[in-house]
C-alpha positions in Angstrom: -3.7 8.3 -2.0 -0.5 10.3 -1.8 1.9 9.8 1.1 4.8 11.8 2.6 7.9 9.8 3.1 11.7 9.7 3.0 14.3 8.0 0.9 16.2 5.4 3.0 18.2 3.7 0.2 19.1 4.7 -3.4 21.2 2.6 -5.8 22.2 5.2 -8.5 23.9 2.7 -10.8 20.9 0.4 -10.7 18.2 3.1 -10.7 16.1 1.9 -7.7 15.7 2.5 -4.0 13.5 2.2 -1.0 11.2 4.8 0.6 9.6 4.7 4.1 6.5 6.5 5.4 4.6 6.3 8.7 1.4 6.0 6.5 2.6 2.7 4.8 3.1 -0.6 6.6 6.6 -1.4 5.4 9.3 -0.3 3.0 8.3 0.9 -0.5 10.4 -0.1 -3.6 10.9 2.7 -6.1 12.2 2.7 -9.6 13.7 5.8 -11.3 11.1 5.6 -14.1 8.4 6.5 -11.5 10.1 9.8 -10.5 8.4 12.9 -11.8 11.4 15.1 -12.9 13.2 16.3 -15.9 16.5 14.8 -17.1 18.4 12.1 -15.2 16.0 10.9 -12.5 17.4 9.8 -9.1 16.8 10.3 -5.4 19.2 10.9 -2.6 19.1 9.2 0.8 17.4 11.5 3.3 15.3 13.3 0.6 11.7 13.9 1.5 9.3 12.7 -1.1 5.6 12.5 -1.9 4.5 9.2 -3.5 1.6 6.9 -4.4 2.1 3.2 -4.0 0.5 -0.1 -4.8 0.7 -3.5 -3.2 3.3 -5.6 -5.0 6.1 -7.9 -4.0 9.3 -6.4 -5.2 12.8 -7.1 -3.8 11.5 -8.0 -0.3 9.2 -4.9 -0.2 5.4 -5.4 -0.1 4.8 -2.0 -1.7 5.9 -0.4 -5.0 5.9 3.3 -5.7 3.9 4.2 -8.8 4.5 8.0 -8.7 7.3 9.8 -6.8 8.2 13.5 -6.6 10.7 15.3 -4.4 9.2 17.7 -1.8 
């Protein structure tokens, strides 16, 4: 299922960040490789995104994004 959310943290140098959505019970860890975009893939804090996620323990998050795209 696809969720609408927002980027609350993004570590450009490390290529990962955290998303939040009212539809998911907790923060969602996201890696740049899961972003659907051309070229250098990154997100900016405050960006609205659509994403799918799976249950997985990752850096204190209980969810991991498996597909992310900017809205």
